[in-house]
Backbone as a ProteinNet text record, in pm:
[ID]
protein_1_A
[PRIMARY]
MGYGGSHKNAATQLGRSGDGGVDGVINEDRLGLDRVYVQAKRYADATVGRPDVQAFVGSLVGHGATKGVFVTTSTFSSQARDYVKHLAQGLILIDGERLTDLMIEYGVGVRVSRRIEFKRLDEYFFAEE
[TERTIARY]
398.3	285.4	160.7	175.6	63.9	-18.6	15.6	-60.3	-31.4	-134.2	-116.7	-78.8	-94.7	-53.8	96.6	144	288.7	335.1	252.6	292.8	379.9	457	556.7	496.6	372.9	309.4	220.3	250.1	168.2	182.7	290.4	314.8	374.8	349.2	404.6	472.6	596.7	669.2	643	603.8	585.1	700.8	680.7	788	872.1	812.1	884	815.3	873	810.8	674.9	573.4	439.3	366.3	415.5	351.2	224.3	192.5	71.3	80.7	202.3	219.8	211.3	224.2	218.5	347.8	413.3	538	517	405.1	381.2	237.6	199.8	65.9	80.8	10.8	15.3	-124.6	-132.9	-260	-287.5	-408.2	-443.2	-470	-504.3	-531.8	-472.8	-469.2	-408.2	-479.2	-607.3	-683.1	-669.3	-616.9	-601.9	-733.3	-830.4	-960.8	-954.1	-862.5	-846.7	-698.2	-667	-527.3	-496.2	-371.9	-320.6	-214.5	-230.4	-136.4	-34.1	91.2	201.3	277.7	311	400.8	513.7	636.5	751.6	841.4	887.2	980.5	1099.1	1216.8	1339.5	1408.4	1389.6	1448.8	1538.9	1648.6	1736.7	1683.8	1657.1	1617	1488.4	1435.5	1316.2	1190.5	1095.8	966	868.5	789.6	687.5	567.5	528.4	420.5	287.5	188.7	54.4	48.4	121.4	114.3	153.5	257	297	187	126.6	19.9	-102.6	-136.3	-249.9	-227.2	-105.1	-73.8	-94.6	-55.2	-74.9	-223.6	-299.5	-445	-505.6	-459.7	-505.8	-474.4	-357.6	-321.2	-412.5	-447.3	-539.3	-673.5	-723.6	-851.5	-841.4	-732.1	-711.6	-706.7	-660.3	-654.5	-781.7	-875.8	-996.9	-968.8	-863.7	-820	-887.5	-907.5	-967	-869.6	-752.1	-654.9	-514.6	-442.8	-306.5	-217.7	-89.3	11.8	119.9	150.2	256.3	368.9	484.7	598.7	711.1	773.2	890.4	994.1	1119.8	1227.2	1242	1173.6	1181.4	1054.3	990.7	870.4	764.1	643	532.3	502.9	465	427	293.8	264.9	137.2	21.2	40.8	-64	-94.7	8	-11.5	-87.7	-51.7	-120.1	-266.2	-291.4	-428.8	-512.1	-451.7	-521.8	-578.2	-501.4	-545.8	-658.2	-679.8	-785.1	-924.5	-941.8	-1074.9	-1095.7	-1016	-1025.2	-1125.7	-1187.8	-1274.8	-1190	-1072.2	-980.4	-911.9	-886	-806.5	-660.1	-597.1	-456.9	-378.8	-275.4	-189.7	-56.9	-9.2	120.8	219.4	329.6	433.3	561.6	604	727.2	846.4	964.8	1087.1	1090.3	1041.2	1042.2	950	829.7	736.6	785.6	846.9	902.6	1009.7	1094.9	1199.3	1137.6	1036.1	967.7	908.3	845.4	786	893.3	1005.3	1114.5	1168.8	1183.4	1231.7	1128.7	1002	895.9	883.9	896.5	878.3	1009.3	1122.3	1251.9	1293	1262.2	1294.8	1417.5	1523.7	1643.3	1717.3	1695.6	1763.2	1820.8	1914.4	1967.6	2001.2	2001.7	2030.9	2181.3	2224.2	2367.1	2405.8	2307.8	2337.5	2206.8	2207.4	2091.1	2126.6	2029.9	2049	1963.1	2022.8	1951.7	1930.5	1807.3	1773.6	1741.7	1796.5	1770.8	1700	1616	1548.9	1555.8	1535.6	1541.9	1427.9	1459.1	1359.6	1309.8	1191.8	1137.3	1119.7	1087.6	1066	1194.6	1307.1	1436.7	1464	1420	1446.8	1331.4	1224.4	1108.9	1141.3	1099.4	1119	1009.5	1048.1	948.3	892.8
-941.1	-959	-1004	-1026.6	-1078.2	-974.1	-849.3	-746	-751.1	-729.1	-720	-849.6	-961.7	-1087.5	-1091.2	-1150.2	-1159.7	-1088.2	-1003.8	-937.1	-815	-777.7	-672.4	-533.7	-513	-382.1	-370.6	-448	-446.8	-316.3	-244.6	-120.2	-16.1	109.8	220.6	316.1	350	446.5	584.8	674.7	813.6	892.4	953	1015.5	1116.6	1194.6	1300.6	1433.9	1537.8	1668.3	1664.7	1709.2	1709.2	1576.8	1490.3	1360.8	1369.9	1487.8	1505.9	1447.8	1435.7	1386.1	1235.8	1163.9	1017.7	965.8	871.4	815.4	692.9	624.2	505.3	458.6	371.9	314.4	164.5	86.7	-58.7	-108.6	-192	-255	-367.1	-368	-473.9	-606	-600.6	-722.1	-707	-815.4	-812.3	-718.2	-696.8	-609.7	-462.2	-431.8	-293.3	-227.8	-309.8	-255.5	-168.3	-199.7	-119.3	-93.6	24.5	64.8	112.4	90.9	139.4	244	362.4	472.2	474.9	500.8	489.3	620.6	656.5	768.6	712	747.4	696.7	812.1	805.5	904.7	831.9	865.2	805	905.2	883.5	971.5	889.7	948.8	881	897.2	1020.3	1045.2	1125	1178.6	1263.1	1178.2	1230.5	1166	1224	1138.1	1185.3	1230.5	1355	1412.8	1415.6	1465.6	1475.2	1559.1	1671.4	1750.5	1670.5	1586.1	1503.6	1403.9	1343.4	1246.2	1315.8	1434.3	1509.9	1548.3	1583.7	1618.9	1498.3	1380.6	1259.5	1227.3	1245.8	1223.9	1318.9	1442.5	1537.1	1488.3	1427.1	1369.8	1253.7	1171.7	1059.9	1111.9	1214.1	1273.5	1328.7	1396.7	1453.1	1348.6	1228	1118.7	1033.7	1067.9	986.8	850.4	840.1	712.2	685.4	558.5	518.8	442.8	407.1	328.1	384.3	391.8	440.8	376.1	376.8	327.5	433.5	475.2	572.6	497.3	491.4	415.6	511.6	486.6	564.2	472.3	510.6	436.4	477.2	582.6	629	590.9	687.3	661.9	766.5	740.1	834.5	892.1	1018.8	1080.5	1022.7	1037.5	988.7	1065.6	1194.4	1273.1	1218.3	1175.7	1117.5	986.6	903.4	774.2	794.4	891.2	919.8	972.2	1053.1	1114	1009.4	905.8	807.5	717.3	714.9	629.1	672.5	798.7	853.2	893.8	838.6	876.8	791.2	851.1	774.5	687.3	736.8	658.9	554.2	438.3	338.5	376	411.1	451.6	371.9	304.5	225	296.6	305.8	365.5	252.7	252.5	151	222.6	203.5	266.4	175.6	222.8	149.4	9.9	-6.4	-138.5	-235.8	-190.6	-277.5	-303.8	-203.4	-220.4	-329.4	-326.5	-428.4	-566.9	-578.5	-706.9	-757.8	-669.4	-708.9	-749.5	-677.3	-712	-850.9	-881.8	-1014.6	-1120.5	-1095.2	-1192	-1225	-1123.7	-1143.6	-1156.2	-1156.4	-1177.2	-1066.3	-943	-828.5	-756.9	-750.2	-678.4	-745.6	-874.5	-948.3	-1077.7	-1135.5	-1266	-1343.7	-1472.5	-1558.7	-1560.4	-1531.6	-1533.5	-1659.8	-1718.5	-1839.7	-1910.3	-2038.7	-2118.8	-2196.3	-2210.8	-2286	-2411.4	-2523.9	-2650.8	-2700.5	-2738.2	-2792.6	-2940.6	-3023.7	-3167.1	-3210.9	-3313.1	-3371.1	-3521.7	-3589.5	-3734.4	-3793	-3896.9	-3969.9	-4084.4	-4070.7	-4170.1	-4306.3	-4305.8	-4432.4	-4510.7	-4444.1	-4509.6	-4601.6	-4557.8	-4631.9	-4724.4	-4723	-4806.4	-4952.9	-5035.6	-5180.4	-5238.8	-5335.3	-5400.8	-5523.1
-1212.1	-1121.6	-1196.7	-1326.2	-1403.3	-1475.8	-1464.8	-1534.3	-1682.8	-1761.9	-1906.5	-1973.9	-1905	-1965.3	-1979.8	-2085.9	-2103.3	-2229.9	-2283.9	-2407.2	-2379.8	-2480.5	-2462.7	-2444.5	-2482.6	-2470.3	-2347.2	-2242.8	-2121.7	-2044.3	-2066.6	-1993.7	-2087.8	-2054.4	-2130.7	-2034.9	-2062.9	-1980.9	-2035.9	-1947.1	-1987.6	-1929.5	-1812.5	-1737.8	-1811.7	-1897.7	-1968.4	-1939.4	-1987.4	-1975.5	-2044.3	-1975.6	-2031.2	-2017.1	-1925.6	-1907.1	-1823.1	-1774.8	-1696.5	-1557.2	-1503.1	-1367	-1354.6	-1465.6	-1465.5	-1527.6	-1459.7	-1511	-1598.7	-1581.7	-1662.1	-1651.6	-1744.9	-1748.7	-1769.4	-1687.9	-1698	-1733.4	-1835.5	-1869.8	-1770.3	-1714.8	-1619.8	-1689.6	-1816.1	-1891.3	-2031.1	-2105.4	-2239.4	-2334.9	-2312.8	-2402.4	-2367.7	-2251	-2209.6	-2172.4	-2126.1	-2089.3	-1964.7	-1875.1	-1754.9	-1735.2	-1688.3	-1673.5	-1533	-1493.8	-1366.6	-1399	-1344.5	-1368.5	-1255.3	-1291.8	-1196.8	-1185.7	-1062.9	-1033.5	-949.6	-980.7	-906.4	-864.2	-739.7	-685.9	-625.2	-674.1	-622.5	-530.8	-401.4	-300.6	-209.7	-167.3	-73.3	69.4	109.9	247.7	262.3	155.1	163.4	178.3	252.7	270.2	169.2	105.7	12.1	94.7	76.2	155	81.7	152.6	97.1	-31.2	-41.6	-165.1	-290	-280.2	-395.1	-430.8	-328.8	-351.7	-410.5	-358.7	-411.7	-558	-592.3	-731.5	-822.4	-775.3	-854.8	-868.9	-762.7	-770.7	-872.8	-875.9	-976.9	-1117.6	-1134.5	-1264.3	-1300	-1201.3	-1225.4	-1274	-1206.7	-1246	-1388.4	-1418.2	-1551.3	-1661.9	-1628.7	-1725.7	-1724	-1636.1	-1623.8	-1565.3	-1486.1	-1429.2	-1295.1	-1267.6	-1139.9	-1052	-1107	-1031	-1048.7	-937	-943.3	-839.7	-867.4	-775.1	-766.3	-644.6	-620.2	-550.2	-617	-566.3	-529.7	-414.5	-376.4	-314.8	-329.1	-265	-119.1	-78.2	60.6	135.4	201.1	280.8	249	296.1	284	421.9	425.3	551.9	598.4	725.2	778.9	716.4	685.1	620.2	481.1	408.7	275.7	286.5	383	402.8	443	529.1	571.1	454.2	369.6	257	161.1	131	31.9	82.8	212.2	269	226.4	189.9	163.3	17.1	-72.1	-212.5	-288.5	-389.2	-478.7	-570.8	-608.4	-690.4	-602.6	-659	-588.6	-602.4	-491.6	-495.9	-392.8	-439.1	-353	-338	-214.5	-186.1	-157.2	-230	-208.9	-170.5	-44.3	2.8	-26.4	8.7	-21.3	36.5	157.8	221.4	147.9	115.9	43.4	-98.9	-160.2	-293.8	-292.6	-192.8	-179.7	-164	-79.9	-60.9	-192.5	-268.9	-397.1	-498	-498.7	-589.2	-559.3	-431.8	-393.1	-429.1	-397.7	-424.9	-573.5	-659.9	-803.7	-881	-809.8	-874.6	-969.4	-932.9	-1017.6	-959.2	-1036.7	-992.7	-878.9	-858.9	-752.1	-809.6	-739.2	-776.7	-649.8	-662.5	-548.9	-528.1	-406.5	-378.4	-301	-229.8	-154.7	-122.8	-136.2	-98.7	26.8	113.3	236.8	228.7	260	255.2	397.2	428.4	558.5	540.3	627.4	619.9	747.1	730	844.6	831	938.3	936.2	855.7	783.4	707	795.3	850.5	943.1	877.2	749.6	680.1	660.2	656.2	641.7	760.5	879.9	1002.2	1042	969.5	1005.1	981.3	1074.8	1059.8	975.2	895.8	808.8	868.5
[MASK]
+++++++++++++++++++++++++++++++++++++++++++++++++++++++++++++++++++++++++++++++++++++++++++++++++++++++++++++++++++++++++++++++++

């Protein structure tokens, strides 16, 4: 998506015990002047609720962060979505449907299985000279 330029250190994976509730950090630019903190939840059927989002916001505050992205393979509750509307921190919620759209748009984890070709008449071919 263009974050961190194209260098290999544009992002750092945390996601271990003692990570402070943050799974990763993405540099917004090559210099790392601004960072986006990431939390990811892989759920099959569970909905991510306000308590999970509030915990991540607490982690953002603890890291002195102003920007975060919370990604889930499932969905967010309406309470979670309402909560982020009034935050001082910029927090984006990406649910499974939006994640899929972004993966397709940026070609991450997908491959082309079939291309469809559409043809139309060439008007100039039939034009009289």
